[in-house]
N, C-alpha and C positions, 0 to 999 in steps of 0.2 A: 728391726725388721724392714726390709726393703718395701716399697709398694708393689701391687701387681703389675705386671708387665702389660702393655696394651696387646690384645691379641694378635694384630697386625705384625707386632714385633718378633713373634715367635714362629720361625719357619721350620716346618717338618718335611723331612724326605726320607727316603730309604737309606738305610745303612750302607756304606762302602767298606771294603776291606781297611782303606787308610784310616776309617774311624774307630777301628778296634781298640787301639791305645787309648784313646779317649774314654770309649764305653767301659774299659776294665779300670780306668782311673776313677769314674765316677762309682762305679760299683763298689771298688776298694774303700771309697770315703764312707760308704754306709756300714762297714763291719764294726768299726770300734764303738759304735752307739748300742749295738745289739738290738736294735728297734727294727731294723729293715731287712734282715738276712740272717739265716742260721749258720753262714759261715763264720768261723773263727779266727781265719787268718786270711790276709790277702791272696787274690789269684794273680797269676802272671798271664801277660797276653798269649804266651804260648800255649798255656792251659786252656785258654779260651778259644782258640783257632777252629777245633772241631765243632764246638757249640755253634760258634758264628756261621760257618759252613753247612750246618744243618739247616739254618733258616733261610730257606730259598726264596727270594722276594715273591714269587708268584703264588705262594701257598702259606708261609709262615714268615712274614719280613721282620725285621728289625727296623725300628724307625728311631730317627735322631732328631732332636729339636737344637736349631741354632738360634742365637740371639747377638745380632752384631757379629756374625762369623765365628762365635764361640760356641763350642759343644755345651748345651745347657742340660742335657737330658737324654735318655733313650727309653725305648719301650719294645718289647719283643713279643710275638704271637707263637707260642711254640707248641708243636704236636703233642698231643696228649697220648700217650703209651703208644708210641710208633709201632706199626706193624698190626694193632689190633683194629681191622678195618671198621667194625661197628662204632668206633669211636672218632672216625676220621674227620666229623664234623664239629669237633670239641677242640680247643686250643686254650692253653693256659698264657695268661697275660703276666707281664712282668715289666716293672719300671722303677728306673731311678734317676734321681735329680742331682745335679752338681749342688754343692752345699751352698755356694753363693746364689743359686737360682731357686732354692726350696721357698715354698709358699707364696709363689709369686705368678702362679698359674701355668707353670711349663708342664706339670704332671698331669693336671687336668685336660690340657691341650693335646699332650701325647696320647691318652688314654682315650680321649673324644676321638681323634683322629683314627686310631687303632680300631675302635669299635665301628666308625662310619665305613672303614674298609673291608670289615669282615664279610659282607653280602657278596662283594666281587671275589673274596677270596673262598668262598664256599664253608665257611664257618658259621655254624647255627648256636652254638653255646660256647660262652667264654667264662673262664674262671680264674681267680688269683688266690694264691695261698699267701698269708700274712700271718706274722706273730701276733699274738693277741694284744699285746702292749703296744702295737703301731696304730695308735688312735689316728695319726693323721692320713693313714693310708685307708683305715676304715671309712672316715669321713669323705674322703674322695672317690672311693668306690659307691658309697652310698648315693652321693650326689649325682654319680652316673647312671645309677638305677640298678646296681648290683644288690643282692640280698644275700643273707648269710645261709649257706646250702649245709655247712658243717663245721663241727669243732673236734679237735684230737686235744684232750688236756695234757698238759705237762710233758710234751713230747720234744721239748727242746731244752737243753742243759747249758747254760753260759755259765761253766765254773763254778756249779753250785745253785745258780738262780734258775730256776725252771720256769717256762711259761708253756703255754698252747700255741696251735696254730687254727686260724680260721680258714675255712673255704668260703670264699665269697663269690657268687655266679649270675650270670646274666644270660638269659634266652635272647638271642638277636632277632628283632622283629623281622617278619618274612616281607 
């Protein structure tokens, strides 16, 4: 395992449309392990265009992390149940790190950046949905102050291997 990166070497910025192929590539890297997503087959860039366009930077941005000019990871803040106005201050956070940069501080840096942006975005509550066997994400979220808000047992089936999903949440300090 490579050592943690110095925080100053991880540059965070808002994603651009040109980043979408890299975002999709990083996401697809997570599928074979069955640890980080409930998708079973890779997604295409074309399939993710609408998702990308739903993330307007002023309200629900996608952030990317770069290290030495290379896309190292991404993090999105997504609307929770769009159209239901009582839920407008709540967002789902998702994050994925390129395999060569995992466990080096990229995920923590991305999530921390997104959480610090929440007050300016009008987001009061953030939650993450993760597979119960994803111990690395549980540790990352707990380190950032998230607590377990819920659990759905045995809802994911990976060709006969079942697992549950945790909901971790955080109220953003006012």
